[in-house]
N, CA, C and O atoms as a Tripos MOL2 file, in Angstrom:
@<TRIPOS>MOLECULE
protein
  184   183    46     0     0
PROTEIN
NO_CHARGES

@<TRIPOS>ATOM
      1 N        -181.2170 -188.5200    7.9180 N.3       1 UNK1
      2 CA       -182.0460 -188.1140    7.3260 C.3       1 UNK1
      3 C        -183.2300 -188.7700    7.0370 C.2       1 UNK1
      4 O        -182.9640 -189.9600    6.8700 O.2       1 UNK1
      5 N        -184.0910 -188.6120    6.9380 N.am      2 UNK2
      6 CA       -185.2730 -189.5890    5.9960 C.3       2 UNK2
      7 C        -185.4990 -188.7420    4.6910 C.2       2 UNK2
      8 O        -185.8060 -187.5500    4.6680 O.2       2 UNK2
      9 N        -185.3080 -189.5030    3.6890 N.am      3 UNK3
     10 CA       -185.6130 -189.0400    2.0680 C.3       3 UNK3
     11 C        -187.5400 -189.5830    2.2930 C.2       3 UNK3
     12 O        -188.0020 -190.3450    3.1420 O.2       3 UNK3
     13 N        -188.2540 -188.8490    1.2020 N.am      4 UNK4
     14 CA       -189.3080 -189.1160    1.1820 C.3       4 UNK4
     15 C        -189.7320 -189.2900   -0.4190 C.2       4 UNK4
     16 O        -189.4880 -188.3320   -1.1520 O.2       4 UNK4
     17 N        -190.3250 -190.4120   -0.9610 N.am      5 UNK5
     18 CA       -190.5780 -190.6520   -2.8020 C.3       5 UNK5
     19 C        -191.9800 -191.3840   -2.7050 C.2       5 UNK5
     20 O        -192.4490 -191.9090   -1.6950 O.2       5 UNK5
     21 N        -192.7160 -191.2920   -4.3250 N.am      6 UNK6
     22 CA       -193.2590 -192.2210   -4.2440 C.3       6 UNK6
     23 C        -192.8500 -193.0740   -5.3760 C.2       6 UNK6
     24 O        -192.1870 -192.6470   -6.3210 O.2       6 UNK6
     25 N        -193.3780 -194.6380   -5.2250 N.am      7 UNK7
     26 CA       -193.2690 -195.3340   -5.9640 C.3       7 UNK7
     27 C        -194.2820 -196.3940   -6.7350 C.2       7 UNK7
     28 O        -195.2380 -196.7670   -6.0560 O.2       7 UNK7
     29 N        -194.1980 -196.8100   -7.8020 N.am      8 UNK8
     30 CA       -195.6110 -196.7840   -8.3870 C.3       8 UNK8
     31 C        -195.9940 -198.2140   -7.7220 C.2       8 UNK8
     32 O        -195.1880 -199.1340   -7.5740 O.2       8 UNK8
     33 N        -197.7030 -198.2510   -7.2550 N.am      9 UNK9
     34 CA       -198.1370 -199.2880   -6.9560 C.3       9 UNK9
     35 C        -198.7450 -200.0550   -7.9680 C.2       9 UNK9
     36 O        -198.3380 -200.1660   -9.1240 O.2       9 UNK9
     37 N        -200.1040 -200.7700   -7.2880 N.am     10 UNK10
     38 CA       -200.7480 -201.3760   -7.9810 C.3      10 UNK10
     39 C        -201.8010 -200.4380   -8.9670 C.2      10 UNK10
     40 O        -202.2220 -199.3610   -8.5460 O.2      10 UNK10
     41 N        -202.1660 -200.9450  -10.2740 N.am     11 UNK11
     42 CA       -202.9710 -200.5640  -11.6560 C.3      11 UNK11
     43 C        -202.2630 -198.6670  -11.7000 C.2      11 UNK11
     44 O        -203.0170 -197.7070  -11.8610 O.2      11 UNK11
     45 N        -200.5830 -198.5180  -11.5000 N.am     12 UNK12
     46 CA       -200.2030 -197.2270  -11.6060 C.3      12 UNK12
     47 C        -200.0420 -196.4490  -10.7030 C.2      12 UNK12
     48 O        -199.1280 -195.6330  -10.8220 O.2      12 UNK12
     49 N        -200.6500 -196.4420   -9.8210 N.am     13 UNK13
     50 CA       -200.8650 -195.2840   -8.6510 C.3      13 UNK13
     51 C        -199.6170 -194.8190   -7.7820 C.2      13 UNK13
     52 O        -199.0480 -195.8060   -7.3150 O.2      13 UNK13
     53 N        -199.1440 -193.8700   -7.4990 N.am     14 UNK14
     54 CA       -198.4310 -193.7360   -6.7490 C.3      14 UNK14
     55 C        -198.2300 -193.8580   -5.1970 C.2      14 UNK14
     56 O        -198.7450 -193.0160   -4.4620 O.2      14 UNK14
     57 N        -197.6380 -194.6860   -4.7880 N.am     15 UNK15
     58 CA       -197.6960 -194.7500   -3.1730 C.3      15 UNK15
     59 C        -196.6870 -194.4850   -2.4460 C.2      15 UNK15
     60 O        -195.5410 -194.9290   -2.3850 O.2      15 UNK15
     61 N        -197.5780 -193.2700   -1.6020 N.am     16 UNK16
     62 CA       -196.1190 -192.4690   -0.8860 C.3      16 UNK16
     63 C        -195.0000 -193.4950    0.1960 C.2      16 UNK16
     64 O        -195.4000 -194.3610    0.9750 O.2      16 UNK16
     65 N        -193.7560 -193.1540   -0.0010 N.am     17 UNK17
     66 CA       -192.5230 -193.9700    0.5230 C.3      17 UNK17
     67 C        -191.4260 -193.4300    1.1810 C.2      17 UNK17
     68 O        -190.6260 -192.6100    0.7300 O.2      17 UNK17
     69 N        -191.4470 -193.9950    2.3830 N.am     18 UNK18
     70 CA       -190.0810 -192.7890    2.7000 C.3      18 UNK18
     71 C        -189.0460 -194.2000    3.3850 C.2      18 UNK18
     72 O        -189.3320 -195.3530    3.7100 O.2      18 UNK18
     73 N        -187.6980 -193.3620    3.3820 N.am     19 UNK19
     74 CA       -186.5680 -194.3880    4.1510 C.3      19 UNK19
     75 C        -185.4070 -193.2370    4.9420 C.2      19 UNK19
     76 O        -185.3260 -192.0510    4.6210 O.2      19 UNK19
     77 N        -184.6620 -193.8280    5.9000 N.am     20 UNK20
     78 CA       -184.0890 -193.5210    6.7370 C.3      20 UNK20
     79 C        -182.3080 -193.9520    6.4500 C.2      20 UNK20
     80 O        -181.8220 -195.0140    6.8400 O.2      20 UNK20
     81 N        -181.7310 -193.1560    5.8920 N.am     21 UNK21
     82 CA       -180.3240 -193.7250    5.8450 C.3      21 UNK21
     83 C        -179.8460 -194.3520    7.4470 C.2      21 UNK21
     84 O        -180.0420 -193.7600    8.5090 O.2      21 UNK21
     85 N        -179.1970 -195.6560    7.2880 N.am     22 UNK22
     86 CA       -178.7700 -196.4580    9.0460 C.3      22 UNK22
     87 C        -177.2270 -196.1210    8.8970 C.2      22 UNK22
     88 O        -176.6120 -195.6820    9.8690 O.2      22 UNK22
     89 N        -176.5880 -196.3320    7.6440 N.am     23 UNK23
     90 CA       -175.3630 -196.3470    7.8090 C.3      23 UNK23
     91 C        -174.5890 -195.8660    6.1710 C.2      23 UNK23
     92 O        -175.0810 -196.1180    5.0710 O.2      23 UNK23
     93 N        -173.4490 -195.2250    6.3930 N.am     24 UNK24
     94 CA       -172.7910 -194.7520    5.0130 C.3      24 UNK24
     95 C        -171.5920 -194.6930    5.3700 C.2      24 UNK24
     96 O        -171.1470 -194.2860    6.4430 O.2      24 UNK24
     97 N        -170.9300 -195.1800    4.2960 N.am     25 UNK25
     98 CA       -169.0820 -195.1850    4.2050 C.3      25 UNK25
     99 C        -169.3350 -195.1090    2.9990 C.2      25 UNK25
    100 O        -169.9860 -195.9840    2.4280 O.2      25 UNK25
    101 N        -168.7570 -193.8090    2.2560 N.am     26 UNK26
    102 CA       -168.3630 -193.6560    0.7060 C.3      26 UNK26
    103 C        -167.6080 -194.7040    0.4940 C.2      26 UNK26
    104 O        -166.9180 -195.2340    1.3650 O.2      26 UNK26
    105 N        -167.7320 -195.2490   -1.2520 N.am     27 UNK27
    106 CA       -167.4760 -196.4160   -1.6470 C.3      27 UNK27
    107 C        -167.3180 -197.5910   -1.2340 C.2      27 UNK27
    108 O        -166.5380 -198.3450   -1.8160 O.2      27 UNK27
    109 N        -168.1070 -198.0270   -0.0220 N.am     28 UNK28
    110 CA       -167.9930 -199.2400    0.9240 C.3      28 UNK28
    111 C        -169.2270 -199.6440    1.5330 C.2      28 UNK28
    112 O        -169.2250 -200.8370    1.8380 O.2      28 UNK28
    113 N        -170.2120 -199.0610    1.7880 N.am     29 UNK29
    114 CA       -171.1150 -199.2480    2.6270 C.3      29 UNK29
    115 C        -172.5130 -198.5430    2.3210 C.2      29 UNK29
    116 O        -172.3190 -197.3330    2.2000 O.2      29 UNK29
    117 N        -173.9200 -198.9000    2.1480 N.am     30 UNK30
    118 CA       -174.6200 -197.8210    2.5490 C.3      30 UNK30
    119 C        -176.1040 -198.6940    3.0770 C.2      30 UNK30
    120 O        -176.6340 -199.4630    2.2740 O.2      30 UNK30
    121 N        -176.6140 -198.5280    4.2650 N.am     31 UNK31
    122 CA       -177.8740 -199.0900    4.7040 C.3      31 UNK31
    123 C        -179.1410 -198.3100    5.1090 C.2      31 UNK31
    124 O        -178.9520 -197.3060    5.7950 O.2      31 UNK31
    125 N        -180.2860 -198.6030    4.8090 N.am     32 UNK32
    126 CA       -181.4090 -198.0580    5.1940 C.3      32 UNK32
    127 C        -182.5800 -198.3970    5.3330 C.2      32 UNK32
    128 O        -183.0400 -199.1720    4.4950 O.2      32 UNK32
    129 N        -183.3540 -197.9700    6.3320 N.am     33 UNK33
    130 CA       -184.5990 -198.4700    6.7190 C.3      33 UNK33
    131 C        -186.0450 -197.9290    6.3300 C.2      33 UNK33
    132 O        -186.2600 -196.7190    6.4060 O.2      33 UNK33
    133 N        -187.0360 -198.8090    5.9160 N.am     34 UNK34
    134 CA       -187.9200 -198.0440    5.4100 C.3      34 UNK34
    135 C        -188.8550 -197.7020    6.6890 C.2      34 UNK34
    136 O        -188.8150 -198.2560    7.7870 O.2      34 UNK34
    137 N        -189.6790 -196.6860    6.2870 N.am     35 UNK35
    138 CA       -190.3700 -195.8830    7.7090 C.3      35 UNK35
    139 C        -191.5140 -195.5930    7.3240 C.2      35 UNK35
    140 O        -192.2180 -195.2440    8.2710 O.2      35 UNK35
    141 N        -192.3310 -195.5710    5.7690 N.am     36 UNK36
    142 CA       -193.6820 -195.4380    5.5710 C.3      36 UNK36
    143 C        -193.9420 -196.1070    4.2790 C.2      36 UNK36
    144 O        -194.5050 -195.5640    3.3280 O.2      36 UNK36
    145 N        -193.5680 -197.1280    4.2990 N.am     37 UNK37
    146 CA       -193.9600 -198.1490    3.3120 C.3      37 UNK37
    147 C        -194.3890 -199.3980    3.2050 C.2      37 UNK37
    148 O        -194.7530 -199.9740    4.2310 O.2      37 UNK37
    149 N        -194.4320 -200.0610    1.9540 N.am     38 UNK38
    150 CA       -194.6110 -201.5600    2.0610 C.3      38 UNK38
    151 C        -193.6670 -202.2600    1.7450 C.2      38 UNK38
    152 O        -193.8080 -203.4630    1.9610 O.2      38 UNK38
    153 N        -192.5540 -201.8580    1.2130 N.am     39 UNK39
    154 CA       -191.7950 -202.5820    0.1670 C.3      39 UNK39
    155 C        -190.5160 -203.5260    1.0600 C.2      39 UNK39
    156 O        -189.7360 -204.4090    0.7020 O.2      39 UNK39
    157 N        -190.7230 -202.9630    2.1200 N.am     40 UNK40
    158 CA       -189.6540 -203.8810    3.0310 C.3      40 UNK40
    159 C        -189.0150 -203.2070    4.2130 C.2      40 UNK40
    160 O        -188.7760 -202.0100    4.0550 O.2      40 UNK40
    161 N        -188.6810 -203.7660    5.4060 N.am     41 UNK41
    162 CA       -188.1860 -203.1970    6.6610 C.3      41 UNK41
    163 C        -186.7550 -202.4760    6.3070 C.2      41 UNK41
    164 O        -186.7280 -201.2710    6.0590 O.2      41 UNK41
    165 N        -185.6080 -203.2520    6.2970 N.am     42 UNK42
    166 CA       -184.3240 -202.7500    5.9950 C.3      42 UNK42
    167 C        -183.5040 -203.2750    4.4570 C.2      42 UNK42
    168 O        -183.7040 -204.4110    4.0280 O.2      42 UNK42
    169 N        -182.7750 -202.4970    3.8810 N.am     43 UNK43
    170 CA       -181.7010 -202.7080    2.8590 C.3      43 UNK43
    171 C        -180.1020 -202.3630    3.1760 C.2      43 UNK43
    172 O        -179.6060 -201.3880    3.7410 O.2      43 UNK43
    173 N        -179.5600 -203.4150    2.6550 N.am     44 UNK44
    174 CA       -178.1310 -203.2960    2.2970 C.3      44 UNK44
    175 C        -177.4220 -203.3810    1.1930 C.2      44 UNK44
    176 O        -177.5520 -204.0980    0.2000 O.2      44 UNK44
    177 N        -176.5550 -202.4630    1.5110 N.am     45 UNK45
    178 CA       -175.7440 -202.9050   -0.0290 C.3      45 UNK45
    179 C        -173.8500 -202.5640    0.4670 C.2      45 UNK45
    180 O        -173.5120 -201.6710    1.2440 O.2      45 UNK45
    181 N        -173.0100 -203.4160   -0.1420 N.am     46 UNK46
    182 CA       -171.8890 -203.5150    0.5810 C.3      46 UNK46
    183 C        -170.8240 -203.5840   -0.5820 C.2      46 UNK46
    184 O        -169.6260 -203.6830   -0.3160 O.2      46 UNK46
@<TRIPOS>BOND
     1     1     2 1
     2     2     3 1
     3     3     4 2
     4     3     5 am
     5     5     6 1
     6     6     7 1
     7     7     8 2
     8     7     9 am
     9     9    10 1
    10    10    11 1
    11    11    12 2
    12    11    13 am
    13    13    14 1
    14    14    15 1
    15    15    16 2
    16    15    17 am
    17    17    18 1
    18    18    19 1
    19    19    20 2
    20    19    21 am
    21    21    22 1
    22    22    23 1
    23    23    24 2
    24    23    25 am
    25    25    26 1
    26    26    27 1
    27    27    28 2
    28    27    29 am
    29    29    30 1
    30    30    31 1
    31    31    32 2
    32    31    33 am
    33    33    34 1
    34    34    35 1
    35    35    36 2
    36    35    37 am
    37    37    38 1
    38    38    39 1
    39    39    40 2
    40    39    41 am
    41    41    42 1
    42    42    43 1
    43    43    44 2
    44    43    45 am
    45    45    46 1
    46    46    47 1
    47    47    48 2
    48    47    49 am
    49    49    50 1
    50    50    51 1
    51    51    52 2
    52    51    53 am
    53    53    54 1
    54    54    55 1
    55    55    56 2
    56    55    57 am
    57    57    58 1
    58    58    59 1
    59    59    60 2
    60    59    61 am
    61    61    62 1
    62    62    63 1
    63    63    64 2
    64    63    65 am
    65    65    66 1
    66    66    67 1
    67    67    68 2
    68    67    69 am
    69    69    70 1
    70    70    71 1
    71    71    72 2
    72    71    73 am
    73    73    74 1
    74    74    75 1
    75    75    76 2
    76    75    77 am
    77    77    78 1
    78    78    79 1
    79    79    80 2
    80    79    81 am
    81    81    82 1
    82    82    83 1
    83    83    84 2
    84    83    85 am
    85    85    86 1
    86    86    87 1
    87    87    88 2
    88    87    89 am
    89    89    90 1
    90    90    91 1
    91    91    92 2
    92    91    93 am
    93    93    94 1
    94    94    95 1
    95    95    96 2
    96    95    97 am
    97    97    98 1
    98    98    99 1
    99    99   100 2
   100    99   101 am
   101   101   102 1
   102   102   103 1
   103   103   104 2
   104   103   105 am
   105   105   106 1
   106   106   107 1
   107   107   108 2
   108   107   109 am
   109   109   110 1
   110   110   111 1
   111   111   112 2
   112   111   113 am
   113   113   114 1
   114   114   115 1
   115   115   116 2
   116   115   117 am
   117   117   118 1
   118   118   119 1
   119   119   120 2
   120   119   121 am
   121   121   122 1
   122   122   123 1
   123   123   124 2
   124   123   125 am
   125   125   126 1
   126   126   127 1
   127   127   128 2
   128   127   129 am
   129   129   130 1
   130   130   131 1
   131   131   132 2
   132   131   133 am
   133   133   134 1
   134   134   135 1
   135   135   136 2
   136   135   137 am
   137   137   138 1
   138   138   139 1
   139   139   140 2
   140   139   141 am
   141   141   142 1
   142   142   143 1
   143   143   144 2
   144   143   145 am
   145   145   146 1
   146   146   147 1
   147   147   148 2
   148   147   149 am
   149   149   150 1
   150   150   151 1
   151   151   152 2
   152   151   153 am
   153   153   154 1
   154   154   155 1
   155   155   156 2
   156   155   157 am
   157   157   158 1
   158   158   159 1
   159   159   160 2
   160   159   161 am
   161   161   162 1
   162   162   163 1
   163   163   164 2
   164   163   165 am
   165   165   166 1
   166   166   167 1
   167   167   168 2
   168   167   169 am
   169   169   170 1
   170   170   171 1
   171   171   172 2
   172   171   173 am
   173   173   174 1
   174   174   175 1
   175   175   176 2
   176   175   177 am
   177   177   178 1
   178   178   179 1
   179   179   180 2
   180   179   181 am
   181   181   182 1
   182   182   183 1
   183   183   184 2
@<TRIPOS>SUBSTRUCTURE
     1 UNK1         2 RESIDUE 1 A UNK
     2 UNK2         6 RESIDUE 1 A UNK
     3 UNK3        10 RESIDUE 1 A UNK
     4 UNK4        14 RESIDUE 1 A UNK
     5 UNK5        18 RESIDUE 1 A UNK
     6 UNK6        22 RESIDUE 1 A UNK
     7 UNK7        26 RESIDUE 1 A UNK
     8 UNK8        30 RESIDUE 1 A UNK
     9 UNK9        34 RESIDUE 1 A UNK
    10 UNK10       38 RESIDUE 1 A UNK
    11 UNK11       42 RESIDUE 1 A UNK
    12 UNK12       46 RESIDUE 1 A UNK
    13 UNK13       50 RESIDUE 1 A UNK
    14 UNK14       54 RESIDUE 1 A UNK
    15 UNK15       58 RESIDUE 1 A UNK
    16 UNK16       62 RESIDUE 1 A UNK
    17 UNK17       66 RESIDUE 1 A UNK
    18 UNK18       70 RESIDUE 1 A UNK
    19 UNK19       74 RESIDUE 1 A UNK
    20 UNK20       78 RESIDUE 1 A UNK
    21 UNK21       82 RESIDUE 1 A UNK
    22 UNK22       86 RESIDUE 1 A UNK
    23 UNK23       90 RESIDUE 1 A UNK
    24 UNK24       94 RESIDUE 1 A UNK
    25 UNK25       98 RESIDUE 1 A UNK
    26 UNK26      102 RESIDUE 1 A UNK
    27 UNK27      106 RESIDUE 1 A UNK
    28 UNK28      110 RESIDUE 1 A UNK
    29 UNK29      114 RESIDUE 1 A UNK
    30 UNK30      118 RESIDUE 1 A UNK
    31 UNK31      122 RESIDUE 1 A UNK
    32 UNK32      126 RESIDUE 1 A UNK
    33 UNK33      130 RESIDUE 1 A UNK
    34 UNK34      134 RESIDUE 1 A UNK
    35 UNK35      138 RESIDUE 1 A UNK
    36 UNK36      142 RESIDUE 1 A UNK
    37 UNK37      146 RESIDUE 1 A UNK
    38 UNK38      150 RESIDUE 1 A UNK
    39 UNK39      154 RESIDUE 1 A UNK
    40 UNK40      158 RESIDUE 1 A UNK
    41 UNK41      162 RESIDUE 1 A UNK
    42 UNK42      166 RESIDUE 1 A UNK
    43 UNK43      170 RESIDUE 1 A UNK
    44 UNK44      174 RESIDUE 1 A UNK
    45 UNK45      178 RESIDUE 1 A UNK
    46 UNK46      182 RESIDUE 1 A UNK
């Protein structure tokens, strides 16, 4: 599933952003991949 959001950019302007959850296990793991923004390609929390 892809989630869309708007993040603060230069001079407070909103920048469109989207990410897809690539792995999820309740209480243990969450990983995502950026699909339409400048924040970075992959994140993970364990």
